[in-house]
N, C-alpha and C positions, 0 to 999 in steps of 0.2 A: 518456614517450610511450606505451609499452605500458600502464603503469599507468593512465594517463588513459583509455585505450580500455576497459580492464577495468572502471573505475568507471562509464563510460557504458553499458556493456552491463548492468552490475548495476542501474543506475538504470532502464533500459527494462524489465528483468525485474521489478523492484519495482513499477513503475507498472502493469504488466499483472497482477500478481498482485493488487494492490489494487483494480483494476477488477473482477476476477473475484470478490473478496470483497465489494465493494459491490453487484454484481449478486446475489450469494447473500443479502445482507442484504435487497434489495428482494423477491426471490422468497420468502424465508422470511417476511417481514413479510406479504405478500399471501396466501400459501397456508396458513399455520399457523392453526388454529382459535381457540386460546385467547389472551386478552390477554397472560398471563405468559409463554407461550412466544414470543409475537411480541417482547415487550420482550427476552427472552433472546437471541433470533436477532439482533435488531438491535444488542444491546450487545456481544455476543461478535465477531461478524464486523465490525461497524462500527468497534470500537475497533482491531481488527487492521489494517484498511485505513488507518485514520488514522495508526497507528504507522508503517506502511511508507511513507506519503506524507511524514511527518516525517524518516524515515531517508534518503529519496531527496532531500529538500531539503538536509539536512545534507551529503550526499555531492557534491551538485551545486555548493553554495556552497564546499565545501572544495576541489573541483577549480579553480574560479575564483580562489581566494585564493592557493593553493599550486600551482605548476606543477613537474611532475617531469619529468626529463630521460630 
């Protein structure tokens, strides 16, 4: 029960961090002057956000599959 709540709070935190990372991707892509720096900003922060979303999905389906007491 307590472990499920901890996983859910972590999922919410990961989702919020990934939203901030995606916002940083968009801001960096719009504001940076050069094409290479735009690609770098989109690649670094975008991949970080996608990894967090994948980790969140793994934890979410892990909670649904295995229930802890």
